Each structure stands twice: as C-alpha cells, then as structure tokens.
C-alpha positions in Angstrom: 6.6 -29.9 -26.9 3.8 -31.6 -25.0 3.3 -30.4 -21.4 0.6 -30.9 -18.8 -1.4 -27.8 -17.7 0.6 -27.8 -14.4 3.8 -27.7 -16.3 2.5 -24.9 -18.5 1.7 -22.9 -15.3 5.3 -23.2 -14.1 6.8 -22.5 -17.5 4.8 -19.3 -18.0 5.8 -18.1 -14.5 9.4 -18.6 -15.4 8.9 -16.7 -18.7 7.4 -13.8 -16.7 10.5 -13.7 -14.4 8.6 -14.9 -11.3 11.1 -16.0 -8.7 8.7 -16.2 -5.7 5.2 -17.5 -5.1 3.2 -17.2 -1.9 0.5 -19.8 -1.3 -1.1 -22.7 0.4 -1.8 -26.1 -1.3 -5.0 -28.2 -1.4 -6.6 -30.9 -3.4 -7.5 -29.2 -6.7 -4.1 -27.4 -7.1 -2.0 -30.4 -6.2 -0.8 -31.0 -9.8 0.6 -27.5 -9.9 2.3 -27.9 -6.5 3.8 -31.2 -7.6 5.3 -29.5 -10.6 6.4 -26.6 -8.5 8.3 -29.1 -6.3 10.4 -30.1 -9.4 11.3 -26.4 -10.0 12.0 -25.3 -6.4 15.5 -24.2 -7.4 14.0 -21.7 -9.8 10.8 -20.5 -8.1 10.8 -20.2 -4.3 7.5 -21.0 -2.7 6.7 -19.4 0.7 4.1 -21.5 2.5 2.1 -19.0 4.6 -0.1 -19.8 7.6 -3.3 -18.7 5.9 -4.2 -17.8 2.3 -4.9 -14.2 3.3 -1.3 -14.0 4.4 -0.3 -15.2 1.0 -2.2 -12.5 -0.9 -0.8 -9.8 1.4 2.7 -11.1 1.0 2.3 -11.1 -2.8 1.0 -7.5 -2.5 4.0 -6.5 -0.3 6.4 -8.1 -2.8 4.8 -6.1 -5.6 4.6 -2.8 -3.9 8.3 -3.0 -2.7 9.6 -4.0 -6.2 7.2 -2.8 -8.8 7.1 -6.4 -10.1 3.9 -8.5 -10.3 3.2 -10.5 -7.1 1.9 -14.0 -7.4 -0.1 -16.2 -5.0 -1.6 -19.7 -5.2 -4.6 -21.2 -3.5 -6.8 -24.2 -3.9 -10.6 -24.1 -4.5 -13.4 -23.2 -2.2 -12.3 -21.7 1.1 -8.7 -21.5 -0.1 -9.7 -19.2 -2.9 -12.2 -17.2 -0.8 -9.5 -16.6 1.8 -7.6 -14.6 -0.9 -10.5 -12.2 -1.4 -9.5 -9.6 1.2 -6.0 -9.5 -0.1 -7.2 -9.2 -3.7 -9.5 -6.3 -2.7 -6.6 -4.6 -0.8 -4.5 -4.8 -4.0 -7.3 -3.6 -6.2 -8.0 -0.5 -4.1 -4.4 0.5 -4.1 -3.6 -0.4 -7.8 -1.1 -3.2 -7.0 -0.2 -5.7 -9.8 -0.9 -9.2 -8.7 -1.8 -12.5 -10.3 -3.8 -14.9 -8.1 -3.8 -18.5 -9.5 -6.4 -20.8 -8.1 -7.6 -24.2 -9.1 -11.2 -25.4 -9.2 -13.0 -28.8 -9.4 -13.0 -30.8 -12.5 -14.9 -29.4 -15.5 -17.8 -31.9 -15.4 -18.3 -31.1 -11.7 -18.6 -27.3 -12.1 -22.0 -25.9 -11.2 -23.1 -29.0 -9.2 -22.2 -27.8 -5.7 -19.3 -30.1 -5.7 -17.1 -30.3 -2.6 -15.1 -27.1 -2.2 -16.5 -25.6 -5.4 -17.0 -21.8 -5.6 -17.2 -19.4 -8.5 -14.2 -17.4 -7.4 -14.1 -15.4 -10.7 -17.6 -14.3 -10.1 -16.9 -13.5 -6.4 -13.9 -11.4 -7.3 -15.3 -9.6 -10.4 -15.8 -6.2 -8.7 -12.3 -6.3 -7.1 -10.1 -7.4 -10.0 -9.0 -5.9 -13.3 -10.0 -9.1 -15.0 -10.8 -12.7 -14.1 -10.4 -15.9 -16.1 -11.6 -19.5 -15.6 -9.6 -21.8 -17.8 -11.5 -24.9 -19.0 -9.3 -25.8 -21.9 -5.6 -26.6 -21.5 -4.9 -25.3 -25.1 -5.6 -21.7 -24.0 -3.9 -21.9 -20.6 -0.5 -20.4 -21.6 -2.0 -17.5 -23.5 -4.5 -16.8 -20.7 -1.7 -16.7 -18.1 0.4 -14.4 -20.3 -2.6 -12.1 -20.8 -3.2 -12.0 -17.0 0.3 -10.7 -16.4 -0.1 -8.2 -19.2 -3.3 -6.9 -17.7 -2.0 -6.8 -14.2 0.9 -4.4 -15.2 -0.7 -2.3 -17.9 -2.2 1.1 -17.4 -3.4 1.4 -13.8 -2.1 -1.8 -12.3 -4.2 -4.2 -10.3 -5.0 -7.8 -9.5 -6.0 -10.5 -12.0 -7.4 -13.9 -11.0 -6.8 -17.1 -13.1 -9.0 -20.1 -12.0 -8.0 -23.4 -13.6 -10.1 -26.5 -13.4 -8.1 -29.5 -11.9 -8.5 -31.6 -15.1 -6.9 -28.8 -17.1 -3.8 -29.0 -14.9 -3.5 -32.7 -15.7 -4.4 -32.5 -19.4 -1.6 -32.2 -22.1 -1.2 -29.7 -24.9 1.4 -28.4 -27.2 3.4 -25.6 -25.5 5.3 -23.0 -27.4 7.6 -20.8 -25.3 7.1 -17.1 -25.7 9.8 -15.4 -27.8 10.1 -12.6 -25.2 8.5 -11.7 -21.9 5.0 -10.3 -22.2 5.0 -6.6 -22.4 2.4 -4.2 -21.0 -0.4 -3.0 -23.2 0.2 0.5 -24.6 -0.5 3.4 -22.2 -2.9 6.1 -23.3 -1.6 8.5 -25.9 -1.0 11.8 -24.3 -3.0 14.7 -25.8 -0.5 17.5 -26.8 -3.2 20.2 -26.6 -4.0 19.1 -23.0 -0.3 19.3 -22.2 -0.1 22.9 -23.5 -3.2 23.8 -21.5 -1.7 22.3 -18.4 1.6 24.2 -18.9 -0.3 27.5 -19.3 -2.1 27.0 -16.0 1.2 26.2 -14.3 3.0 29.2 -15.8 0.2 31.6 -14.8 0.0 30.4 -11.3 1.4 32.6 -8.4 0.6 30.1 -5.6 0.9 26.6 -7.0 0.6 23.5 -4.7 1.4 19.9 -5.7 -0.6 17.0 -4.4 1.1 13.6 -5.0 -0.7 10.3 -4.9 0.2 6.6 -5.4 0.4 7.0 -9.2 3.7 8.8 -8.7 5.2 5.7 -7.1 3.6 3.2 -9.4 4.7 5.0 -12.6 8.3 5.3 -11.4 8.1 9.0 -11.8 10.0 10.0 -8.6 13.1 11.3 -10.3 11.3 13.6 -12.8 8.7 14.5 -10.2 11.5 15.9 -8.0 12.8 17.9 -11.0 9.2 19.2 -11.6 8.9 20.3 -8.0 12.2 22.2 -8.2 11.4 23.9 -11.5 7.9 25.0 -10.4 9.2 25.9 -6.9 5.9 24.7 -5.5 5.2 23.3 -2.0 4.3 19.6 -2.2 2.2 17.3 -0.1 1.5 13.6 -0.4 -1.1 10.9 0.4 -0.5 7.6 2.1 0.1 6.0 -1.3 2.4 8.7 -2.5 4.9 8.5 0.4 8.5 8.7 -0.7 7.8 9.9 -4.3 9.2 13.2 -3.0 11.7 12.9 -0.1 10.5 14.0 3.3 13.8 15.9 3.5 12.9 18.1 0.5 12.5 21.7 1.6 9.4 21.9 -0.5 7.7 19.0 1.3 4.9 19.9 3.7 3.8 16.5 4.9 0.7 14.5 4.3 -2.7 16.0 3.3 -6.1 15.1 4.6 -7.9 13.9 7.7 -4.6 13.4 9.6 -2.5 15.6 7.4 -0.4 18.5 8.6 -1.9 21.9 9.0 0.7 23.3 6.6 -0.5 20.9 3.8 -4.2 21.4 4.5 -4.0 25.1 4.8 -1.7 25.4 1.9 -4.0 23.5 -0.4 -6.9 25.5 0.8 -5.2 28.8 -0.1 -3.4 27.9 -3.3 -4.4 29.3 -6.7 -3.5 26.1 -8.6 -3.6 22.6 -7.2 -1.6 20.1 -9.3 -2.8 16.6 -8.6 -0.4 14.0 -9.7 -1.5 10.3 -9.8 -4.0 10.9 -7.0 -7.7 10.1 -6.8 -9.1 12.8 -4.5 -10.1 10.2 -1.8 -12.7 11.2 0.8 -10.0 11.0 3.5 -8.0 13.6 1.5 -10.7 15.9 0.4 -13.0 16.1 3.5 -15.8 18.5 2.5 -15.7 18.4 -1.2 -17.5 21.7 -1.7 -14.8 23.5 0.3 -11.8 21.6 -1.0 -9.2 23.9 -2.7 -12.1 26.3 -3.2 -9.7 29.2 -4.2 -7.8 27.2 -6.8 -8.0 25.9 -10.3 -7.4 22.2 -10.4 -5.1 20.4 -12.8 -5.4 16.6 -12.6 -2.9 14.2 -14.2 -3.6 10.5 -14.0 -3.3 7.4 -16.1 -7.0 6.4 -15.5 -9.4 8.6 -17.3 -12.2 7.3 -15.1 -10.7 9.3 -12.2 -11.0 12.6 -14.0 -13.9 14.6 -12.5 -15.0 11.5 -10.5 -14.7 13.1 -7.0 -13.6 16.7 -7.7 -14.3 18.8 -10.8 -11.1 19.9 -12.5 -10.2 22.9 -14.7 -7.8 20.9 -16.8 -6.5 17.3 -17.0 -4.0 15.1 -18.8 -4.5 11.4 -19.1 -1.4 9.3 -19.4 1.5 7.7 -17.5 2.7 10.3 -15.0 6.4 9.9 -15.8 5.6 10.5 -19.5 3.3 13.4 -18.9 5.8 15.2 -16.7 8.5 14.6 -19.3 6.3 16.2 -21.8 5.5 19.1 -19.5 9.0 20.0 -18.4 10.1 21.8 -21.6 6.8 23.7 -21.6 6.9 25.2 -18.1 8.8 28.2 -16.9 11.4 28.0 -14.2 9.7 29.8 -11.3 10.6 31.4 -8.0 7.7 31.6 -5.6 9.5 33.1 -2.7 6.6 34.9 -1.0 4.3 31.8 -1.3 7.0 29.4 0.0 7.8 31.7 2.9 4.1 31.8 3.8 3.9 28.0 3.7 7.1 27.7 5.7 5.6 29.9 8.3 2.8 27.3 8.6 5.4 24.6 9.0 7.0 26.4 11.8 3.8 27.4 13.5 2.1 24.0 13.3 4.7 21.3 13.7 3.7 17.8 14.4 4.0 17.2 18.1 3.3 14.5 20.8 3.6 14.1 24.6 7.3 13.9 25.6 6.8 12.7 29.1 6.1 9.1 28.4 6.4 6.3 25.8 4.4 7.1 22.7 4.2 5.7 19.2 5.6 8.9 17.6 8.7 8.6 19.8 9.2 5.0 18.8 8.9 5.9 15.1 11.3 8.8 15.5 13.9 6.5 17.0 13.2 3.8 14.3 13.7 6.5 11.7 17.0 7.6 13.2 18.4 4.1 13.8 17.5 3.0 10.2 18.6 6.3 8.6 15.1 6.8 7.1 15.8 3.9 4.7 13.8 0.9 6.0 10.9 -0.5 4.1 8.0 0.0 6.6 4.6 -1.6 6.3 1.7 -0.9 8.6 -1.7 -2.3 9.5 -4.6 0.2 9.8 -5.4 2.7 12.5 -3.6 5.2 14.7 -0.2 3.6 14.3 -0.7 3.8 10.5 -1.2 7.6 10.7 1.6 8.1 13.1 3.9 6.2 10.8 2.9 8.4 7.9 3.5 11.4 10.0 6.8 10.6 11.8 8.8 8.2 9.7 10.7 10.3 7.1 10.5 8.3 3.8 13.3 9.2 1.4 12.3 7.0 -1.5 9.4 5.4 -3.3 8.3 1.9 -2.4 9.4 2.3 1.2 5.9 2.6 2.7 3.5 -0.3 2.3 0.0 0.2 3.7 -3.6 -0.5 2.9 -4.8 3.0 2.0 -8.0 2.3 0.0 -9.5 -0.7 1.7 -8.1 -0.1 5.2 -7.3 -3.8 5.9 -6.5 -4.7 9.5 -4.0 -7.5 9.4 -2.4 -6.5 6.2 1.0 -5.4 7.4 2.8 -8.6 8.6 2.1 -10.5 5.4 3.2 -7.5 3.3 6.4 -7.1 5.4 7.2 -10.8 4.8 6.7 -10.3 1.0 8.8 -7.2 1.0 11.7 -8.8 3.0 11.6 -11.9 0.6 12.0 -9.5 -2.3 14.5 -7.3 -0.6 16.6 -9.5 1.7 19.3 -6.8 2.1 16.9 -4.1 3.4 15.5 -3.6 6.8 11.8 -4.5 6.8 9.6 -3.4 9.7 5.9 -3.7 10.3 4.1 -1.3 12.6 0.9 -2.9 14.0 -1.7 -2.0 16.6 -2.5 -4.7 19.0 -6.0 -5.0 17.5 -4.5 -5.6 14.0 -1.7 -7.9 15.3 -4.4 -10.3 16.6 -5.9 -10.7 13.2 -2.9 -12.3 11.3 -0.3 -12.9 14.0 -0.1 -16.5 12.8 2.1 -15.3 9.9 4.9 -14.9 12.5 5.3 -18.7 12.1 5.7 -18.1 8.3 8.5 -15.7 9.0 10.2 -17.9 11.6 9.9 -21.1 9.6 11.5 -19.5 6.6 14.0 -17.5 8.6 12.7 -14.2 7.2 14.0 -11.6 9.7 11.2 -9.1 9.7 10.7 -6.8 12.7 7.2 -6.5 14.1 6.6 -3.5 16.4 3.3 -3.8 18.2 1.8 -0.5 19.4 0.0 -2.0 22.4 -2.6 0.0 24.1 -5.2 -2.8 24.7 -7.9 -0.9 22.8 -8.9 -0.4 19.2 -7.1 2.9 19.2 -8.6 4.8 16.2 -12.1 3.7 16.8 -11.7 4.6 20.5 -10.4 8.1 19.4 -13.7 8.6 17.4 -15.7 7.3 20.3 -14.0 9.8 22.6 -14.4 12.8 20.3 -17.8 12.1 18.6 -19.6 9.4 20.7 -19.4 10.9 24.2 -16.9 8.2 25.3 -19.2 5.3 24.8 -16.5 2.7 24.3 -18.7 0.0 22.7 -16.6 -3.1 22.1 -13.2 -1.4 21.6 -11.5 -2.4 24.8 -9.3 -5.5 24.4 -9.5 -6.5 28.1 -7.7 -9.8 28.2 -4.3 -11.1 29.5 -2.8 -12.0 26.2 1.0 -12.0 26.5 2.4 -11.1 23.1 6.0 -11.8 24.1 5.2 -15.4 25.0 3.0 -15.8 21.9 5.8 -14.6 19.7 8.4 -16.8 21.4 6.1 -19.7 21.1 6.0 -19.2 17.3 9.8 -19.2 17.1 10.5 -15.4 17.2 12.6 -13.3 19.5 10.4 -11.0 21.5 11.0 -7.9 23.6 8.6 -5.9 25.8 9.1 -2.2 26.0 7.4 -0.1 28.7 9.4 3.1 28.8 11.4 5.4 26.5 14.8 4.4 27.7 14.2 0.8 26.5 13.3 1.7 22.9 16.8 2.1 21.3 18.2 -1.1 22.8 15.1 -3.1 21.6 15.4 -1.7 18.0 19.1 -2.3 17.9 18.7 -5.9 19.0 16.0 -6.4 16.4 18.2 -4.9 13.7 21.0 -7.3 14.5 18.9 -10.4 14.6 18.7 -13.0 11.9 15.3 -14.3 13.0 11.9 -12.4 13.3 11.6 -10.1 16.2 8.5 -8.8 17.9 8.8 -5.6 20.0 5.7 -5.2 22.2 5.4 -1.5 23.1 3.0 -0.5 25.9 1.5 2.9 25.3 -1.4 4.7 26.9 -4.9 3.9 25.8 -6.0 7.4 25.1 -3.1 8.7 23.0 -4.6 10.3 19.9 -3.5 11.1 16.4 -3.5 14.9 15.6 -4.1 16.9 13.6 -7.5 15.7 12.7 -10.4 16.8 10.5 -13.9 16.1 11.8 -16.1 13.9 9.5 -17.6 16.1 6.8 -15.3 19.0 7.8 -13.1 21.1 5.5 -9.4 20.1 5.7 -8.5 23.7 6.5 -10.3 23.2 9.8 -7.9 20.5 11.0 -7.6 20.6 14.8 -5.3 19.3 17.5 -5.3 19.1 21.3 -4.5 22.7 21.7 -7.5 23.7 19.7 -9.7 21.4 21.9 -8.2 22.7 25.1 -8.7 26.3 24.1 -12.2 25.8 22.9 -11.6 26.4 19.2 -13.4 23.2 18.2 
C-alpha cells in the first residue's frame, strides 16, 4: 500500500507496540503530528512543557517498564532541547528512540531557519543516529532504530527525518512480526568454568550489583545466585531493587555514600563478583586501593567495560541472566557463616543514622517507605536527596528506582516520574527533588496537571544547593560561592498556580498526613518539606579516598578524619 512518510512513522510505532509518545510539535514535524492526531485512540501523546521533559519522560517510561521509550521533537531548538535527556539515557543504558524532523532535503546545509545537524550533535551520546533523506528506507530505518535501542547494552537512538520525506509517498509493507533484538554475545563456556572455579574456591565472596542486573531482567536468578553462594551483596544506584533491601544478605549501597558495611566488606573480601556494573569512579574511589585483597570476577554484556576502569582476574561477557543461568549448575552450594557474621557485625556497628530531633529528609523517606509498603516507583533528581533516597527507601523490586546515575542530571526526576506513572497508572509514583533541582524543570507540573497524571513531588527544601554546599563545608572552608538560594519563592503557590494540590511541611508531625493526602489524590501533589540547610549525607568518602575510609559525623567530631 502507498503511505506518506508520516503515515509510515505511525505504522512502525504501532508495529513496535508503542502506546505512548512524549513530545512537543513544531513546523518540520507537523506532518507526523497530523497523522498522530488520526491515531490518538491507539497511541497516546503526552504534550510536555519542554522537550527536555519529553526526553526524561520517555526515559522514565523505559526504565519503569523495560520497553523502549519514544519522544518527538521538531528541528533546531526542539531537537537540541532533547540532548540532555538523550545523554542521561545513554549514560544509564536506557532504551529510547528519539524521532526528530529536519528541514526539507534541498535546504540542508544552508543554515536554513531552525536547521541543526542533530545526528552529528548527538553522535557521542547515542548508540546510533540516522538521518532519513529517502522515504523508501524510512520504515526499515525506524525498525533498525528500535532493534539497536534494545539490543545488547541498551541505549538511545535518534532518527532525524527531513520534512519532505514525511510528506513523500512510498510502498509500505507491514513487518511480519515485531522487530527482535540483535543476538546477544555468545557466552564462552571456558570463561564460565573459570568463573565457577573462582567462586567455589572463595572463602569471603562479596557480590556487587549494577544496573545490568535490572536491565537484563536477572533479578530472580540473581537472588537464587546470592542464596547459593551465601555471599553478602551490595548495589549501586542503578542496581537498586535487583536484590531486595529486605534480603538478609543485603548490605546497602557501595561507594562514596555507601554504607560502611558494604565499603568495608568489599575492601576485605577475597573475591569480588561484579554483576552488570561498570566500576564507576563514585563506586571505586581510589582505584589502586579498591578491593585490593580480592580477585575480581566481572560479568557484563559490554566487553568494552571489561578492564576499562579496574583490572579483573576473570570475566564473562554476555547477558547477565543467561550467564547466571549457565553458572548456577557449576557452582557449589556454600555456607559462609563466619564471613557473614563478620559483615553482619559491621551492619550492626555502622547503621545508617540521622538527627531525630527535627524534620530531615531521611525521616520523610522512612515514612514514605512505610506508608507505601516499600512498593512505590521512586524517581529522584540529583544531590543529597538522591543519596538519602538510595539509603533510606527500601526497594523490593527492580525498576522501582529511577535516577540519573551516570550523567547526574538535575531536573531529571519530575519528567521521569510522569513517564513512569503514564506507564504504570496503578502504581504510586513519587519524585524526590531538592529545591535547586525542582526549579530547573518545575514547569512539567503543568504537564502532569493538564493530563491528570497524579504524581507526587516531594521537594526537600533547604534553600541551598545541598550537595555542593556539603562539599564547600567539608573541603572549601565554608566558602559558599553561589550555592545559597536566597529568594522568597513560594513553591506551594507556584504548584497551586499550575493546577496541583500543594502542602507545606515544617515539622515531623505533619509528614504522615501530607503523604496520606497525596496518596489519596487524583491530581498531582507537591509536598514542600522545609529542612535545615546544613544537613549532610553520611557516610561519605573524600575525593580520591579509598572507600574503606568512609566517614560520618562521629568520625569528624572525634577527630578521625
């Protein structure tokens, strides 16, 4: 059948099972939007307040479901406004297809109004980029984009289409079946045997879980692996929920703001088993002293990660769920009673703590955790509140925690929360934001209100850029250069003005009622929580320090730092 390019775009989206698109229209993409209008009963479009919000929403949709998120933007500034969201998805291996439109083919390269080379701009932050100049290859290009986005280590793909291609006609043949992923790497059996021998010989194993465990859907077999190896297990920001926070083997997060039990355990183990993790600098600290007493076994789908940041003693390249399935018959059922008792003593001696005499972010998170039975989808922005969320909300399942781990994008969380709630209407979706982050993309509250998407936005409001101030306090002799947000902005009035319910919380006794009201609301709710400006996230590792030297307020007070 003969279809226009715009019709081809919509037909391929339907083939791929796309039910939601986040975006913002403009001149060059109007043909696509006109066709989308005719299919609004099949594909829902969420009009965001800004294209960056659309890319973050597509990201949150993808992270919370495992499906590929889709966003639309027009040429020029519309396309460039997607860049931060694309980079965020790239750093955290999130499958996304960003579809943009460009000026007509004869006008390319002539500095035409709203013309940019968006494929060139995004080349370093996408798995692949296409510019489509011929309607006859449009369908196959879009199908290829979805295949690339989901295959291997997932990531974003951009498809830029000239406007005349969206109007031109071609013969369209529907795909016989949805496009499958490209084949994952073939697992090397000898590498599996070598890995199993290391595990079986180990007396003090420790498991370090990264985002790959979530992406690969390996949570169920990972939990069986933890039980069979009887090994303590820690996670990264990206790995939250792959192992339940309620698992007795779980020791908390590792790294700069990880628990002392995790950091000390990794530093003392004789085998570190890294599963779907990339040894980020925020995890490793001083690389020369990281897990210095251990052999390191690294399992990852991306062979480029092997020996990139930390030298390993053994490695297996492949999809984590498949590698663990191959390993399970090869490893012995173990009982590491003495080792686990030692780690449990660390957990008892160095629990996470916070001031109990006033309203704090950890208290708010503990109450949120209790009132949602640890089952909410929680997104965050970046900073102190992000670390407190990772520490104090007890994630039970994968895809519950959505946060910008690699890029550290302030303003990410609200868009991601909207995307997650759109994909998961029956689940509670909450964004935790610092007031500095909230200011960046608060306009997306209008998106949530207009579409009656009842997300909950909890603003941790200390009127400073909290994490940067913490560094200035500890390492810059309290020179608070441009980190004090000294204005009279009233977030309750702002939120109400955008069509949301808003509640101000100033003391602990008000927290439960505010959260309960938010949970029962059918419109977006903002809870503005006033905390002290100098509350700090502990434990903490000094820049360049070894993770075993994580310190807290007691260490500072007693002169151990």
